[in-house]
C-alpha positions as CSV (number, residue, x, y, z in Angstrom):
1,M,-23.0,-64.8,65.2
2,K,-22.5,-61.9,67.6
3,S,-19.7,-60.6,65.4
4,F,-21.9,-60.7,62.3
5,L,-24.7,-58.7,64.0
6,L,-22.2,-56.1,65.2
7,G,-20.9,-55.7,61.6
8,V,-24.4,-55.3,60.2
9,V,-25.2,-52.6,62.8
10,G,-22.0,-50.8,61.9
11,V,-22.8,-50.7,58.2
12,V,-26.3,-49.5,58.8
13,A,-25.0,-46.7,61.1
14,M,-22.5,-45.6,58.5
15,G,-25.3,-45.4,55.8
16,I,-27.5,-43.3,58.1
17,A,-24.6,-40.9,59.0
18,A,-23.3,-40.4,55.4
19,P,-26.1,-38.0,54.2
20,A,-25.7,-35.9,57.3
21,L,-21.9,-35.6,56.7
22,A,-22.5,-34.8,53.1
23,A,-24.9,-32.0,54.0
24,D,-22.2,-30.4,56.2
25,L,-19.6,-30.2,53.3
26,P,-19.4,-27.0,51.3
27,A,-20.9,-27.1,47.9
28,Q,-18.5,-27.3,45.0
29,T,-18.7,-24.6,42.3
30,Y,-17.4,-24.6,38.8
31,S,-16.4,-21.5,36.8
32,K,-15.0,-20.9,33.4
33,T,-12.9,-17.8,32.9
34,P,-13.7,-16.2,29.5
35,V,-10.9,-16.3,27.0
36,M,-9.9,-12.9,25.8
37,I,-9.5,-12.4,22.0
38,P,-7.3,-9.5,21.0
39,A,-9.3,-6.3,20.2
40,A,-10.3,-6.0,16.5
41,Y,-9.6,-2.6,15.0
42,D,-12.2,-1.4,12.5
43,W,-11.0,0.8,9.6
44,S,-14.5,1.9,8.7
45,G,-15.3,5.6,8.6
46,V,-14.5,9.0,7.1
47,Y,-11.0,10.2,7.4
48,V,-9.0,13.3,6.6
49,G,-5.2,13.8,6.6
50,I,-2.1,15.4,5.3
51,N,0.8,14.1,3.3
52,G,4.2,15.1,2.1
53,G,7.1,13.5,0.2
54,W,9.0,13.4,-3.0
55,G,8.2,13.2,-6.7
56,S,9.9,12.6,-10.0
57,E,8.8,13.1,-13.6
58,N,10.3,11.9,-16.9
59,R,9.7,14.6,-19.5
60,C,10.4,14.2,-23.2
61,F,10.0,16.9,-25.8
62,D,9.2,15.9,-29.5
63,S,9.0,18.6,-32.1
64,I,5.8,18.5,-34.0
65,T,3.9,20.6,-36.6
66,T,1.0,22.7,-35.6
67,A,-1.2,19.9,-37.0
68,G,0.4,17.4,-34.6
69,T,2.7,15.6,-37.0
70,F,6.0,14.3,-35.5
71,I,9.1,16.0,-36.8
72,A,12.0,14.9,-34.5
73,A,12.9,14.1,-30.9
74,D,14.2,17.1,-28.9
75,G,15.5,15.3,-25.8
76,C,14.4,14.2,-22.3
77,H,15.0,15.2,-18.7
78,N,13.8,14.4,-15.2
79,T,12.0,16.8,-12.9
80,T,12.3,16.2,-9.2
81,G,11.2,17.9,-6.0
82,G,8.9,18.0,-3.1
83,V,5.1,17.5,-2.8
84,A,2.7,18.3,0.1
85,G,-1.1,18.3,0.4
86,G,-4.1,16.6,1.9
87,Q,-6.6,13.8,1.4
88,I,-10.1,13.0,2.4
89,G,-11.8,9.6,2.0
90,Y,-14.1,6.9,3.3
91,R,-13.5,3.3,4.1
92,W,-15.7,0.4,5.1
93,Q,-14.5,-3.0,6.4
94,T,-16.0,-6.4,6.1
95,G,-14.1,-9.2,7.8
96,S,-10.4,-8.5,6.9
97,L,-11.2,-6.8,3.6
98,V,-11.3,-3.0,3.5
99,F,-12.8,-0.9,0.6
100,G,-12.7,2.8,0.1
101,M,-12.7,6.0,-2.0
102,E,-10.3,8.9,-1.7
103,A,-9.7,12.4,-3.1
104,Q,-6.2,13.9,-2.9
105,G,-4.8,17.3,-3.8
106,D,-1.1,18.3,-3.6
107,W,1.1,21.3,-4.2
108,A,4.3,20.3,-6.1
109,D,7.6,21.8,-6.9
110,L,9.1,19.4,-9.5
111,R,11.6,21.1,-11.9
112,G,14.1,20.0,-14.6
113,S,15.5,20.8,-18.0
114,N,17.7,19.6,-20.9
115,V,19.6,21.2,-23.7
116,S,17.6,21.0,-26.9
117,I,18.9,18.4,-29.4
118,L,17.6,20.4,-32.4
119,N,18.9,23.7,-31.2
120,S,21.8,23.6,-28.7
121,A,21.3,27.3,-27.9
122,N,17.9,26.5,-26.4
123,T,17.0,24.7,-23.2
124,N,13.7,22.8,-22.7
125,R,12.4,23.3,-19.1
126,S,9.4,21.8,-17.4
127,R,7.9,21.8,-13.9
128,M,4.9,20.4,-12.1
129,D,3.0,22.8,-9.9
130,A,0.2,20.6,-8.5
131,F,-1.6,17.3,-9.0
132,G,-4.9,15.7,-7.9
133,L,-6.0,12.1,-7.6
134,L,-9.5,10.5,-7.3
135,T,-9.0,6.8,-6.6
136,G,-10.7,3.7,-5.2
137,Q,-9.0,1.4,-2.7
138,V,-9.0,-2.3,-1.7
139,G,-7.0,-3.6,1.2
140,Y,-6.4,-6.4,3.7
141,A,-6.3,-5.6,7.4
142,W,-4.4,-7.3,10.2
143,N,-6.0,-5.6,13.2
144,T,-4.3,-2.2,13.4
145,A,-2.2,-2.8,10.2
146,L,-3.6,-2.3,6.7
147,L,-2.0,-3.1,3.3
148,Y,-3.9,-1.5,0.4
149,L,-3.9,-0.9,-3.4
150,K,-5.4,2.1,-5.1
151,G,-6.3,3.1,-8.6
152,G,-8.2,5.8,-10.5
153,G,-7.8,9.1,-12.3
154,A,-5.1,11.8,-12.1
155,V,-4.7,15.4,-13.2
156,I,-1.4,17.4,-13.1
157,A,-0.6,21.0,-13.7
158,D,2.5,21.2,-15.9
159,R,4.3,24.3,-17.0
160,N,6.8,24.3,-19.9
161,D,9.3,26.9,-21.2
162,I,12.0,27.4,-23.8
163,L,15.0,29.3,-22.6
164,S,18.0,30.8,-24.4
165,G,20.9,32.2,-22.4
166,G,19.0,31.6,-19.2
167,V,16.1,33.9,-20.4
168,V,12.6,32.6,-21.2
169,V,12.0,33.1,-24.9
170,A,8.8,31.0,-25.3
171,T,6.3,29.6,-22.8
172,S,3.1,27.5,-22.8
173,S,-0.1,28.9,-21.3
174,G,-0.4,26.0,-18.9
175,D,-0.7,22.3,-19.6
176,N,-3.1,20.5,-17.4
177,R,-2.9,16.9,-18.3
178,W,-5.1,13.9,-17.4
179,G,-4.1,10.3,-16.9
180,G,-4.4,7.3,-14.6
181,A,-3.0,6.4,-11.2
182,L,-1.9,3.2,-9.6
183,G,-0.5,2.9,-6.1
184,A,0.0,0.9,-3.0
185,G,0.6,1.7,0.7
186,V,0.9,0.3,4.2
187,E,-0.8,2.0,7.1
188,F,-0.7,1.5,10.8
189,S,-2.9,2.8,13.6
190,F,-0.7,4.3,16.3
191,A,-3.5,5.8,18.5
192,P,-7.3,5.6,18.6
193,N,-8.6,7.1,15.3
194,W,-5.0,8.1,14.2
195,S,-2.9,6.3,11.6
196,A,0.2,6.8,9.5
197,A,1.0,5.4,6.1
198,L,3.8,5.1,3.6
199,E,2.5,5.2,0.0
200,Y,3.8,4.9,-3.6
201,D,1.9,6.1,-6.6
202,H,2.6,6.0,-10.4
203,L,0.8,8.4,-12.6
204,F,0.3,7.5,-16.2
205,V,0.2,10.9,-17.8
206,A,-1.3,11.4,-21.3
207,N,0.9,12.9,-24.1
208,N,0.2,16.6,-24.6
209,N,0.6,18.7,-27.7
210,T,1.9,22.0,-26.5
211,N,2.0,25.3,-28.4
212,F,4.7,27.7,-27.3
213,T,4.3,31.4,-27.7
214,V,6.7,34.4,-27.3
215,P,5.6,36.7,-24.4
216,P,4.2,39.2,-24.0
217,L,2.4,39.3,-27.4
218,S,1.9,35.5,-27.6
219,T,3.6,35.3,-31.0
220,P,3.7,31.6,-32.1
221,F,7.1,30.0,-31.5
222,G,6.6,26.3,-32.2
223,S,4.9,23.1,-31.0
224,D,6.1,20.1,-29.0
225,R,4.5,16.9,-27.9
226,I,5.4,16.5,-24.2
227,R,5.2,13.1,-22.7
228,G,6.3,11.1,-19.6
229,D,5.0,9.6,-16.4
230,T,5.3,10.6,-12.7
231,D,6.4,8.7,-9.6
232,L,5.5,9.8,-6.1
233,V,6.5,8.6,-2.6
234,T,4.6,10.2,0.3
235,V,4.2,9.8,4.1
236,R,0.6,10.3,5.3
237,V,-1.1,10.9,8.6
238,N,-4.9,10.4,8.9
239,Y,-7.6,11.1,11.5
240,R,-10.7,8.9,11.2
241,W,-14.3,9.2,12.5
242,G,-16.2,6.0,13.2
243,G,-15.2,2.3,13.3
244,P,-14.3,2.0,17.0
245,V,-12.0,-0.7,18.4
246,V,-14.2,-3.5,19.7
247,A,-13.0,-6.1,22.2
248,K,-14.3,-9.6,21.5
249,Y,-14.7,-12.6,23.8
């Protein structure tokens, strides 16, 4: 009986002491470290830039009457050379999709020629002096990388001559031609608000009935239908305003 009473007293004593011991223990705290999600680059904003690269045209001359009736093919040639210019545009991003509009203007130096099939004493020569593009864009962004497609209108400044013995015997007054443009590019941001891109464009240039005259009196010489498309590959560098990089948690 004595042992039983001693055990009960011990249990009661431990029950009384437990709250006091618990009060002396430091409080436990729980914390959750926020998980960092990689920064999301926003392509939205106005941008301006420069570009430079290489171009090639396929030019074919078809002899026609002054009324535009086909007579005979007079041969084809390729014009190749460098291009350089600038662009300005605006993009807006929603989710991973990027939409935009862009105007581009370039100086060009594409030249080429072929011996006339109809008159081997003559040489048909053509050159592109400049071109302009007005296009819309749609793209998909992976943070600081952007893959995009573009399409719209194009205008090119063509010049065409007929040579004999290396001397210009007839020339056109200037053949600005309109057409369509399709292209694609990949662009990367390499610094805040700065990006670089590699772009390919194909210009669908309309056929042009060209009247040649003999300088300096502009005496009529003959007419050709000049046709052929253009391919361009350019490297571009852009600076953009707006669309900051935003860190998300």
